[in-house]
N, C-alpha and C positions, 0 to 999 in steps of 0.2 A: 607775255614775258614772266619768269619766274620771278618768285618773291623770295629774296636770300637776306636771311638775317644773320650780321657777324655778331658774332658772341665773344666778348673780351672778357676773360676770367683771371682774376687776380690768384687763385686758387691753382695748384700744378695739374690738378685735373680739373676740366670744366666741367659746369654743373649739368649733370644728366637730367636733373629735374627741370632746368630753365630751357633743356635743349627740348625734352618731350613737349612742354607745354606748348613752346613756339611751333611746332608740328602740329600739334593737335588744332591749334587755334589758325591753321591753314599756311602757315610757312612753307615755301616747298624745299629750301634749301638752308641749313643752319651751318655756318662755317663757325667751327669752334675753334678757340686759341686758350692756352692756359698757361700759369705762370707769368703771366706780363706784370711789365712796370710800365710805367707812363714814357718812357725811352722808346719803347716797343709799340707804340700805337700808330704814330703818324704813318710808316710804311705800309701798315695795314690798311689804315682808313684811305690812304692813296689808291691803294688797290681797289677799293670798292667805289671810289668817286671820279676814278677815270675811266671805268669799264663800260660806264652807262652815259648816255647824253643827258644833260640837265633835265630835260623833259621826261626821262626815264627814271630818275633817281627815286622817286617815290616808291620803286619795286625793291629797293634795297633800304635796309635799315641796320641800326646797331644797337645792340644790349650789353650793358655792363654790368658785371655781377661777381661772385666769388665770396666767401665767408667774412670778408674784412671790410666793413662798411667804407673808412678812409680811405683803403685802397681802391674801391669801386669808384668811390667820388673821383681820386685821383686819375683812374683809367678814362673816365667821362670828360674831366676837363682837358686830358690830353688831347682827346678826339675832337672837342672842339676849338681848340686851337689848330688842328690841322685842317678845318674848315675853311674856305674864302669864296667871296661872292656866290655863284649858284652851284658850286659845287660842294654839295653838303647832304647830310640823309638826317631823318629823324632818327632820335637818340632816347634811351630810358636807361636809368640806374636803378637797382633793386638787388643790390648785394645782400643774401642772406634771408631775403623775402623782406626787407625790413619796411618799405614802402607799401607795397601792397598788403601785408597784414596788417600796420598799423592803421592803414585807411580801412580796411574792413573791420576792425574792431571798433574804431571810431563811429563809422557809419553805422554798424549794429546799435552801440549805445546810443547814438543820436535818434536813432528810430524809434526808441521807447521812451526818452527821458529830454526834456529841453536843458541842452547843454548850457545855454545862454545863464550866466550867474551862476552856474552850480558849481561847488565843490567836486574836483575828481583828483584823487589820489592812484597813482601809476606804482605799483608795488615791484621792486627789482627793477625800477626804470632806467638804470643807466645801459642797458643794453640796445641795439639797434633799433628792436621794434619799440622800446619804452621811450626812447628819445624821439622820434618820428611823431608817435601817439601824442606825446607832450606838446608838440608843436601845432598837431591839429585840434587838440581838445582847447588850446590857449585860442586858436585863431577862431573856434567855435563860441568864444566868449567865456570858456569856464575859467575857474581859479584852480590853478594846477599846482598838485604836491608831486614830487617825485621822490622816491625812497630808494635805500641801498642799505646794505650792512656797514656801508662804511659813510660818516657825514661829510669827511673829505672826499670820498668819490662822487656823493649826491651834488656837493656843492659845484665841483668843478663840471659836472655835466650840465648844471643849469647856468653857469657862467657861459659855457659853449652855446646852449640854446639861446640865451640872451645875444650873444655876441653875432650869431651865424644867422638866427631867424627872428630877432627882435622880440621875443616872446619871454614873460617874465615867469619862470618857475621858482617853486619855494621847493628848498632841500629839506627831506628829512632823513633821520637815521632808523632803522627798524632791524635790529640784529636779532630779536626774537619776538615769540607771540607778543608781548608786552609791548615792545616798540611799535609792531604791526598796529597792534589795538589804538595806541597813541596815535599812530599816523592816519588812520580812518575816522578819528574823531569828528564828527559834523560833515563828512562826506557824503552827496547824494552819489556818486559815482566812483566804481573801482576797476580798475584794470590789472590782472595778474600779468607780468611780463618776464616772468621768471625763468631759470634754466628748466628742461624737462626733467620730470620727476621731483621736481622739489614743490611740496607746498608751502604756500605763502599766509593764507588766509583760512583761520581756523572757522568750522561750522559754528562753534560757542560765540565767536565775535561777530559774524555776521548774520546769524539768524535772530537776533536781539536788538540789533542795531538800530537806534531809533530815528536815522536819517536817510539809510541807504536806499536806494530805488534800483538801481541795474549796475549790474557787474558781469564783465568779461575775461575769459582766462584764454591764454595762447598756447597752455602746456598740455599737449595731447597724451603724453607719457604718464601713466600712474608713478606715484601718486600724482593727482592733479593740483595745479596751482590754486585752486580755490576748494577745500574742502567740503562734501557734500553736495557736491554738483555733477554732472553728467556732461562728458565730451562731447556729446552729442546734441546736449541743450542749447535749443534756437530760439530766443526770448521765452523759454519757459519760466513760469512763475513758481518760485520756492521761497516760502516764508515772507511771502509779500513783495519780493523783489525778482525782478526781470534778469533773466540769467542766461548767458551765452558760453557755451563750452569752447574749446580749441575747434572741433569739426564745426559747429555753428559757426564760429567765424571763420574757419577754413573754406568752408563750402563759398563764401562771399569771395574769400582772397582769390580761389581758383578762378573764379568769373572775372573778377577785376584784372588778372594777369594776362588772361585771353583776351580781353576786350583792350587793353592798353597792347599786347602785341598787333593786333587787328588794326589799332588806329595810327601804329607807328608808319604803315604804309598807305595812309590816306594823303600825306603831303610829305615834302622831304625836309621840311623846315622847322620841325617841331623839337622840342624837348619835354618829355614827360616828366616834370618834376613832381615832388609830394601834394603840392596842390592840384594839379591836372589829375595825378591819380585818385586823389580821394574824391575828386569832382565824379570822375567815374565812377568810383565804389557808390557816391550818394545816388547815381541814376539808375543803378541796377535794381 
């Protein structure tokens, strides 16, 4: 029986990236729907849970994505509400690559430094990857600080994390290089999670930093998020720090993405959330 993935996307055009990765992971057919809102989901879900018997539903799975994480979460929730009894399929949300990228970045850092008790700073951390990384770092036992150019935005993000995930994160304002330098004082770990083509951490700051042990960047577009590293760095030692560039993180992200797609078809009752996805990342 063919493996069929139902791709629910909040963007008008469903992600070609997610579709290609699914096919490369062994899915036979991807049914892609874009521009969706929660009210659209139930009829699509019913179309996949009623076409195969309960013993065959593990051959079908659901993927929620798009550029907006909140919208993707709403699609996922709507899909879960459409399930009942044995009529359900496994599902996963990875809007904007938030979960797989964060899982890969934190797994890379955890591989070179003990995160328990460490101080970890996420620069430009109010975006989808930064927020998920904050959860994972906190659950690994790190003391997490999340920065933004706006203290108000950082505080709001930290409150959302506390409310939803039960993780305590400290907000910090980092409007300029001086603010960034203050934010990373005393840190052992730094993750640059900013927009493409935006440098957040200058080499002059990190190269002589007295406590920094490991850094990761998720920006692959020059100029990179961390000045003085290479996008291809994968545990490279630079000035005494272990460094991961965006491609060094991205290679693992792709493995995690594909492994999670494969896992969706093992059973029909799974929800691959951030913790499951991170466990996959640590296992690879």
